[in-house]
C-alpha positions in Angstrom: -163.7 17.3 161.5 -160.8 19.4 160.7 -160.7 22.8 162.4 -158.3 24.6 160.2 -159.4 28.4 159.8 -156.7 29.5 157.7 -153.7 31.5 158.6 -153.4 35.0 160.1 -151.8 37.8 159.2 -149.7 38.1 161.9 -148.6 34.3 161.1 -147.5 35.0 157.1 -145.5 38.1 158.7 -144.0 35.4 160.8 -143.2 33.4 158.3 -141.6 35.9 156.3 -139.3 36.7 159.0 -138.1 33.3 159.7 -136.9 33.1 156.4 -134.1 36.0 157.9 -133.9 34.7 161.3 -130.8 33.4 163.3 -131.3 30.6 165.7 -131.4 32.7 168.8 -134.2 34.8 167.0 -136.0 31.8 166.0 -135.9 30.1 169.9 -137.2 33.1 171.2 -140.2 33.1 168.9 -140.6 29.3 168.9 -143.8 29.3 171.0 -145.5 31.7 168.2 -144.2 29.8 165.5 -145.6 26.6 167.0 -149.3 28.7 167.6 -149.6 30.4 164.6 -147.7 28.2 161.8 -147.0 24.7 162.8 -150.2 23.7 164.6 -152.5 25.4 161.8 -150.3 24.1 159.2 -151.1 20.1 160.6 -154.7 21.3 160.1 -154.2 22.5 156.8 -152.7 19.0 155.9 -155.8 17.3 157.1 -158.2 19.3 155.8 -156.4 19.7 152.1 -156.3 15.9 152.3 -159.6 15.1 152.7 -160.4 17.5 150.2 -158.1 16.2 147.6 -159.4 13.0 148.2 -162.9 13.8 147.4 -161.6 15.3 144.3 -158.8 13.2 143.2 -158.6 9.9 144.6 -159.1 8.0 147.9 -155.7 6.4 148.2 -153.9 9.8 148.6 -151.5 9.8 152.0 -151.6 13.1 153.9 -150.0 12.8 157.6 -150.4 16.0 159.3 -146.8 16.3 161.0 -143.3 17.5 160.6 -141.2 14.4 158.2 -144.9 13.4 157.1 -146.4 15.8 154.7 -144.9 19.2 156.4 -141.3 19.7 155.8 -139.4 20.9 158.6 -138.6 24.8 159.2 -134.9 24.6 159.2 -132.5 24.1 156.3 -130.5 20.8 156.3 -127.1 22.7 156.2 -124.9 19.7 156.5 -123.9 20.0 152.8 -124.7 23.5 151.7 -123.8 25.6 155.0 -124.3 28.6 153.5 -128.1 28.7 153.2 -130.0 30.2 155.7 -131.0 28.0 158.8 -134.7 28.6 158.4 -137.4 28.6 155.5 -139.4 31.1 154.7 -142.1 29.0 153.2 -144.6 26.0 154.3 -143.9 23.1 152.3 -146.4 20.5 151.6 -146.5 17.0 150.1 -149.6 15.0 149.9 -148.3 11.3 147.9 -150.1 8.3 146.4 -148.3 5.1 146.7 -146.7 2.7 149.3 -142.9 4.7 149.4 -143.1 8.5 149.7 -139.7 9.0 148.5 -140.5 7.6 144.8 -144.4 8.1 145.0 -146.4 10.1 142.6 -146.8 13.8 145.0 -148.6 16.8 145.1 -146.7 19.5 146.5 -147.6 23.3 148.1 -145.2 25.7 149.0 -146.9 28.8 150.9 -145.3 31.9 151.4 -146.5 35.2 152.4 -147.1 36.5 148.9 -147.5 33.4 146.6 -148.6 30.1 147.1 -147.1 27.2 144.9 -148.6 24.2 143.5 -146.6 21.0 141.8 -147.0 17.4 140.6 -144.4 15.4 140.3 -142.2 12.1 141.1 -138.7 11.1 142.1 -136.9 8.5 139.9 -134.9 6.3 141.4 -133.6 2.9 139.9 -136.2 0.8 138.7 -138.5 3.9 138.7 -136.3 5.5 136.3 -136.3 2.8 134.0 -140.3 2.9 134.1 -140.5 6.2 133.6 -138.5 6.0 130.3 -140.6 3.4 129.0 -144.0 4.9 129.4 -142.5 8.2 128.0 -141.2 6.2 125.1 -144.6 4.6 124.4 -147.8 6.0 123.1 -148.8 6.7 126.4 -145.9 9.6 126.5 -147.8 11.2 124.3 -151.1 11.6 126.6 -148.2 13.0 129.2 -147.4 15.7 127.0 -150.9 16.3 126.0 -151.8 17.2 129.9 -148.4 19.2 130.4 -149.6 21.2 127.1 -153.4 21.7 128.9 -152.0 22.8 132.4 -149.7 25.2 130.4 -152.8 27.0 128.7 -154.2 27.7 132.4 -151.1 28.7 134.1 -147.4 29.5 133.0 -146.1 26.4 134.1 -142.2 25.1 134.7 -141.0 21.7 133.8 -138.2 20.7 135.8 -136.3 17.5 136.1 -132.3 17.5 136.3 -131.5 16.2 132.9 -128.8 13.6 131.1 -126.9 15.4 128.1 -127.9 12.9 125.8 -130.8 10.9 125.3 -130.3 7.5 126.8 -129.9 4.4 125.2 -132.0 2.5 123.7 -133.9 5.4 122.3 -133.1 7.6 119.5 -131.6 11.1 119.7 -134.7 12.5 117.7 -137.4 10.8 119.6 -140.2 13.2 119.8 -140.5 13.2 123.6 -136.5 13.4 124.0 -136.2 15.8 126.5 -138.7 14.0 129.1 -136.5 11.0 128.4 -133.6 12.6 129.4 -135.1 13.6 132.9 -133.8 12.2 136.2 -137.0 13.3 138.0 -140.0 14.8 137.1 -141.8 18.1 138.4 -144.6 20.6 136.6 -145.1 23.5 139.1 -146.6 27.2 139.0 -146.9 30.1 141.3 -149.9 31.9 141.8 -150.4 35.3 144.1 -151.7 34.6 147.2 -155.5 34.7 147.8 -157.4 36.5 150.6 -159.0 33.0 151.4 -155.5 32.2 153.1 -157.0 33.7 156.0 -159.9 31.4 156.5 -160.8 27.8 156.2 -161.8 28.6 152.6 -158.3 28.4 151.3 -158.5 24.7 151.6 -161.0 24.3 148.5 -159.3 27.3 147.1 -156.2 25.2 146.9 -157.6 22.5 145.4 -159.1 24.4 142.6 -155.3 25.6 141.9 -154.8 21.7 141.6 -157.2 20.7 139.1 -154.8 21.7 136.1 -152.3 18.9 137.6 -155.0 16.4 138.7 -154.5 14.5 134.7 -150.8 14.4 135.1 -150.7 12.9 139.0 -153.2 10.1 137.7 -150.8 10.0 134.4 -148.1 9.2 136.6 -149.9 6.9 139.4 -151.6 4.6 136.1 -147.9 4.4 134.7 -145.1 4.5 138.0 -146.7 2.7 140.5 -148.4 -1.0 141.1 
């Protein structure tokens, strides 16, 4: 059984402070970070993975460790040294498929005041060609319907680094031209943090928030894996 009991107010305040911290400050508070954020986050991943497996698909993968389903708290500064050393958020990814990098993925981003939810996929090499084929075919209309259904429930942002033109051999006036130009795909939205974040009820609350994205995730699994 998982033991996640929520994040304390102290944990969320600490998370917010970490985003503005330097290395010296973080080192001095690392034990607090481990106790209040890192360990509960592992429990959260396990609990959310179980909840989503029951509601969505038993083939979902949730690995309760850093560089598994949890992103590191530190930013990678090698290519952008102007970024803050640390993040002010807990980033969780739960995916479905053999390769984490290119599998259809559900994301949760937790900050002190907001929780973000997303469904998406990275499009590399063969995946990109497969995406274009699925979007251009009749199946692409289903994806558009699923996106519009999610947008009726939340103020969704659909993102993906895009080409300037519709790629060949697809016509420039294709009804799903915008999606054909994507280099990756993600649909996401933010909601205010809930009081449930301080209890075990945060897990089913998060699963509830994900439900508008379930059909999109299933579309990605059906057309981009196997």
